[in-house]
C-alpha positions in Angstrom: 4.5 -58.0 40.0 3.8 -54.4 40.9 1.9 -52.3 38.3 3.9 -49.2 37.3 2.4 -45.8 37.1 3.2 -42.1 36.7 1.0 -39.7 38.5 0.4 -36.5 36.5 -1.1 -33.9 38.9 -1.5 -30.4 40.3 -1.3 -30.8 44.1 -3.8 -29.7 45.4 -5.5 -31.1 48.5 -7.2 -34.1 46.9 -4.2 -34.8 44.7 -2.2 -35.1 47.8 -4.5 -37.7 49.2 -4.3 -39.6 45.9 -0.5 -39.6 46.0 -0.6 -40.9 49.6 -3.0 -43.7 48.5 -0.9 -44.7 45.5 2.4 -44.7 47.4 0.9 -46.9 50.2 -0.7 -49.6 48.0 1.5 -52.8 47.8 0.6 -53.5 44.2 1.6 -50.1 42.7 5.1 -48.7 41.9 5.1 -45.0 41.4 7.9 -44.3 38.9 7.5 -40.5 39.2 5.2 -37.6 39.7 4.8 -35.0 37.0 3.4 -31.6 37.8 1.1 -29.4 35.7 -0.4 -26.0 36.4 -3.9 -26.4 37.6 -5.2 -26.2 41.1 -2.0 -24.2 41.9 0.9 -22.8 39.8 3.4 -25.5 38.8 6.2 -24.3 41.2 3.7 -24.5 44.1 2.6 -28.0 42.9 6.2 -29.1 42.8 6.8 -27.9 46.3 3.6 -29.5 47.6 4.4 -32.9 46.0 7.7 -32.8 48.0 5.9 -32.1 51.2 3.6 -35.1 50.7 6.6 -37.3 49.8 8.4 -36.1 53.0 5.4 -37.0 55.1 5.3 -40.4 53.4 9.1 -40.9 53.9 9.3 -41.4 50.1 11.6 -38.6 48.9 13.1 -41.3 46.7 10.2 -40.8 44.2 11.2 -38.2 41.6 9.1 -35.2 40.9 9.2 -33.3 37.6 7.8 -29.8 36.8 5.8 -29.6 33.6 3.6 -27.1 31.8 3.1 -23.8 33.6 0.4 -22.6 31.3 -2.5 -24.1 29.3 -1.9 -24.6 25.6 -3.9 -21.6 24.5 -6.1 -20.0 27.1 -5.1 -17.9 30.0 -4.3 -19.9 33.2 -6.8 -19.6 36.0 -5.8 -21.4 39.2 -8.1 -22.9 41.9 -6.5 -21.5 45.0 -9.9 -20.3 46.1 -10.7 -23.9 46.6 -7.3 -25.2 47.8 -6.0 -22.3 49.9 -3.2 -19.8 49.2 -0.6 -22.5 49.6 -2.5 -25.1 47.6 -2.6 -27.4 50.6 -5.5 -26.0 52.6 -3.3 -23.2 54.1 -1.6 -25.8 56.2 1.7 -24.0 55.4 3.8 -27.1 55.8 7.6 -26.7 56.0 9.3 -26.3 52.6 11.5 -29.2 51.6 14.9 -27.9 50.4 16.9 -29.4 47.6 15.6 -32.3 45.6 15.7 -30.5 42.3 15.2 -32.4 39.0 17.2 -31.5 35.9 14.8 -33.2 33.6 11.4 -31.6 32.8 8.1 -33.6 33.0 7.6 -34.0 29.3 11.2 -35.4 28.8 10.7 -37.7 31.8 7.4 -39.0 30.4 9.0 -39.5 26.9 12.1 -41.3 28.2 10.2 -43.5 30.7 7.5 -44.6 28.3 10.1 -45.5 25.7 11.9 -47.8 28.2 8.9 -49.6 29.7 5.1 -49.7 29.5 3.4 -48.0 32.4 0.0 -46.4 33.1 -0.6 -42.8 33.7 -3.1 -41.5 36.2 -3.8 -37.9 35.3 -5.6 -36.0 38.1 -5.0 -32.5 36.8 -5.4 -30.6 33.5 -4.1 -32.7 30.6 -1.5 -30.2 29.3 1.5 -32.3 30.0 0.0 -35.3 28.1 -1.0 -33.0 25.2 2.6 -31.7 25.0 3.9 -35.3 25.1 1.6 -36.2 22.3 2.9 -33.4 20.2 6.5 -34.1 21.0 6.7 -37.9 21.0 3.7 -39.8 19.7 5.6 -43.1 19.9 6.1 -42.7 23.7 2.5 -41.5 24.2 1.2 -44.6 22.4 3.2 -46.8 24.9 0.9 -45.7 27.7 -0.6 -48.9 29.1 -3.7 -47.4 30.6 -4.7 -43.8 30.8 -7.1 -42.7 33.6 -8.2 -39.1 33.8 -10.0 -37.5 36.7 -11.9 -35.0 34.8 -15.0 -34.2 32.9 -18.7 -34.8 33.7 -21.5 -36.6 32.0 -24.9 -35.8 33.6 -23.5 -34.1 36.7 -23.3 -30.3 36.6 -19.9 -28.7 36.4 -17.8 -27.3 39.3 -16.4 -24.2 37.6 -19.2 -23.4 35.2 -22.7 -24.8 34.8 -21.4 -27.5 32.4 -17.6 -27.9 32.9 -15.3 -29.7 35.3 -12.2 -27.7 36.3 -9.4 -29.9 34.9 -10.9 -29.8 31.4 -12.1 -26.2 31.7 -8.6 -25.1 32.7 -7.1 -26.4 29.5 -9.8 -27.6 27.1 -7.5 -27.6 24.1 -5.2 -30.1 25.8 -8.1 -32.3 26.8 -9.5 -32.2 23.3 -6.1 -33.3 21.9 -5.8 -36.2 24.3 -9.4 -37.4 23.7 -8.6 -37.4 19.9 -5.3 -39.2 20.3 -6.5 -42.7 19.6 -5.7 -43.8 23.2 -8.8 -44.8 25.2 -9.3 -42.7 28.2 -11.0 -43.9 31.4 -13.0 -40.8 32.5 -13.4 -40.7 36.2 -15.6 -37.5 36.3 -17.8 -35.6 38.6 -20.7 -38.1 38.2 -18.8 -40.5 40.4 -16.3 -38.3 42.3 -19.1 -36.2 43.8 -20.2 -39.3 45.7 -16.8 -39.6 47.4 -17.3 -37.3 50.4 -14.9 -37.1 53.4 -17.4 -36.3 56.2 -16.5 -35.1 59.7 -17.5 -38.6 61.0 -15.1 -40.3 58.5 -12.3 -37.9 59.5 -12.9 -38.6 63.2 -12.6 -42.3 62.4 -9.3 -41.7 60.6 -7.9 -39.7 63.5 -8.9 -42.5 65.9 -7.5 -45.3 63.8 -4.2 -43.7 62.8 -3.6 -40.3 64.6 -0.6 -39.4 62.6 -2.3 -39.8 59.3 -5.7 -38.6 60.5 -4.3 -35.4 62.0 -2.4 -34.7 58.8 -5.5 -35.2 56.6 -7.4 -32.9 58.9 -4.7 -30.3 58.6 -4.8 -30.2 54.8 -8.5 -30.6 54.4 -9.8 -28.1 57.0 -9.9 -25.3 54.3 -11.6 -27.7 51.9 -14.3 -28.5 54.4 -15.0 -24.8 54.8 -15.1 -24.2 51.1 -17.6 -27.0 50.5 -19.8 -25.8 53.3 -19.9 -22.2 52.0 -20.2 -22.9 48.2 -22.0 -26.3 48.0 -23.7 -26.4 51.4 -22.1 -29.7 52.0 -21.0 -31.0 55.4 -17.8 -32.6 54.3 -15.5 -32.3 51.3 -15.4 -34.0 48.0 -12.1 -35.8 47.4 -12.2 -36.4 43.7 -8.7 -37.5 42.9 -8.3 -40.6 45.1 -11.1 -42.2 43.2 -8.9 -42.3 40.1 -6.3 -44.2 42.1 -8.9 -46.6 43.5 -10.4 -47.3 40.1 -6.9 -48.2 38.8 -6.4 -50.6 41.7 -9.9 -52.1 41.5 -11.9 -51.3 38.4 -15.0 -52.9 40.0 -15.3 -49.8 42.2 -16.8 -47.9 39.2 -19.1 -48.9 36.4 -20.1 -47.1 33.3 -20.1 -47.4 29.5 -18.0 -46.7 26.4 -18.8 -43.8 24.2 -17.3 -41.1 22.0 -16.5 -37.9 24.0 -15.8 -34.5 22.6 -14.3 -31.6 24.6 -15.6 -28.2 23.8 -12.8 -25.7 23.3 -14.7 -22.5 22.7 -17.8 -20.5 23.6 -19.9 -20.4 26.7 -19.6 -24.2 27.3 -15.8 -24.2 27.1 -14.4 -27.3 28.8 -17.6 -29.3 28.6 -17.2 -33.0 28.0 -19.9 -33.9 25.5 -20.7 -37.6 25.8 -22.3 -39.1 22.7 -24.4 -41.6 24.6 -26.9 -42.0 21.7 -24.2 -42.5 19.1 -25.3 -39.5 17.0 -21.8 -39.0 15.6 -21.3 -42.7 14.6 -17.7 -42.4 15.9 -15.7 -45.1 17.6 -15.7 -44.9 21.4 -12.7 -43.0 22.7 -13.5 -43.2 26.4 -15.0 -45.3 29.2 -17.2 -43.0 31.2 -17.7 -43.9 34.9 -21.2 -43.3 35.9 -21.7 -45.3 39.2 -19.4 -45.8 42.1 -19.5 -48.2 45.1 -18.7 -45.7 47.9 -18.3 -48.4 50.6 -15.8 -50.3 48.5 -13.9 -47.1 47.8 -13.6 -46.1 51.5 -12.6 -49.6 52.6 -9.7 -49.3 50.1 -9.0 -45.7 51.1 -8.8 -46.6 54.8 -6.7 -49.7 54.1 -4.1 -47.6 52.2 -4.0 -44.5 54.5 -4.8 -45.9 57.9 -3.3 -49.4 57.9 -0.3 -49.2 55.6 1.1 -45.8 56.5 2.9 -45.7 59.8 
């Protein structure tokens, strides 16, 4: 039987690759995509999700707009990283129609009450925090919760100590980490190892020109950003690793620990991992610390190059 998931995201270049990966894997059924303000404003994220679904010939998958602002702090997007359209300034054609009357929080609540499914959250955790506040019963029904976010020993990507998704809405992340639901933290310690290099992109274009050229189109801006700011030849594709880890947990290894998210001060958004058990609190997260890059890319290629026509 297919494993059912909801993707909570802020598309976003790497979010789009993650959506493509999930939709193409034969063992996954994507029940819906919920959009949160993060990499780009929620309206832009909604539009970008439709563009990806159109490319995948999967406009049957519903998309729902969620939180347009963090719980407390002012919203700061990441369009400097993802381009003015959120998709690497590819300026893909807008997809008309396809409006959803239900909002993301209602969709999450109603769906989780009907059936158990997992949530792969690859943006800020605002939608999940709002669900937790509105309907704890539905929230508790989440089968597995995977979050692309946070960092353990790796440095941050929007401050010296914080990863963007948790930095964007630290209050939401703090609520979710204190919800009683164990979180699988796929953070920068492992996602920074997942680099789409020019050689890997050339291989994709050769093996599946339609997909490879599309990936090149939406990642070109991303390549330029990483070269300028991180002096990296290639681009880090964080979010697909969360999908890959859900499909095959052996791709990442790590340990369980209590994690606290800082909501104030200079270190706002930092994920503090109590690896020495100073707090004597029950573990609320599994922190991924190592990743098998070869195994990831084999799965990534299988999904995008061999299963998408």
